[in-house]
C-alpha positions in Angstrom: 0.0 0.0 0.0 2.7 2.4 1.0 4.8 1.5 -2.1 1.8 2.2 -4.3 1.3 5.6 -2.8 5.0 6.5 -3.3 4.7 5.5 -6.9 1.6 7.6 -7.4 3.4 10.6 -6.0 6.4 10.1 -8.2 4.2 9.7 -11.3 2.4 12.9 -10.4 5.7 14.8 -10.1 7.0 13.5 -13.4 3.7 14.4 -15.2 3.8 17.9 -13.6 7.4 18.4 -14.7 6.8 17.2 -18.2 3.7 19.4 -18.6 5.6 22.5 -17.4 8.4 21.7 -19.8 6.0 21.2 -22.7 4.2 24.4 -22.0 7.5 26.3 -21.8 8.8 25.0 -25.1 5.4 25.6 -26.7 5.4 29.2 -25.4 8.9 29.8 -26.8 7.8 28.6 -30.2 4.8 30.9 -30.0 6.9 33.9 -29.1 9.2 33.2 -32.0 6.3 32.9 -34.4 4.7 36.1 -33.1 8.0 38.0 -33.5 8.3 36.8 -37.1 4.7 37.9 -37.8 5.3 41.3 -36.3 8.4 41.8 -38.4 6.5 40.8 -41.5 3.7 43.2 -40.6 6.1 46.1 -40.0 7.9 45.4 -43.3 4.7 45.3 -45.3 3.2 48.3 -43.5 
């Protein structure tokens, strides 16, 4: 029982970490895309 609980806690931490990592990388990609769009817009305007 105790072992199972520890495993659950560990899994939860791993999932949280991966989720945070994924969100961060996604956000960086978004920022890059937005910057490119802004540059294009400025150049065209």
